[in-house]
N, C-alpha and C positions, 0 to 999 in steps of 0.2 A: 664391375667397378674395378679400375686399375689398382694394382698393388704397388706400393713404393718401398724400395729397400735401399740401404746404403751399399756401396761397392764391396765393403768387407762382408756384409751379410750375403750378397750375391755370390761372392767367391765361395763362401761356406755352404751355400744351399743351392748351387746352380741346378743340379738335377731336379730337385723338388720344385724350383721356380719354373723350370721348363715344363715339367709335368702339369703344374698349375695353369700355366698359360695355354697349354693344349687342351686341357680338360674344361676350363671355364670359357675359353675364347677371349679372355681379357689380357691386357698387357701388364708387364712388370716394368716399372720405371726404376732405373738404377741411378742413384744420386751419388755425387761426390761433393763433400762439404755443403750438403743441402741443396745443391744445384742439379737438376736433371741432366744426365750425360748420355744415357743410352736406354734402349727399350728392348725387352724380350717379348716376341710375339710368336704365335704358332706359325708353322710353315704355310699352312693354308691361308692365313691372314696376310702373310708376306706375299704370296702369289696374287691375292686380290689387290694388294697395294701396287704391285708391279703392273698389273693389267690396267688399273686406274691411271697410273702414271703414264703409261704408254698411250692410253686414250687421250689424256690431256695434252701430251706432246703432239699427237697427230692433229688435234684441234688448233693448236697454236700454229702449226705449219700450214694449215689450210688457208 
């Protein structure tokens, strides 16, 4: 389940949030003024996302 934190909390706990994302495989949503602004994900999840995005791009081009 994703974790949601404010930008100030993310600044103070960046290392712990990165560790949590890697260990759990879940994302950390960073908010500013209650609005989602960015996400921390593990590098392996990011690689999966890039592969999926490339596959989708190739399907559009075909």
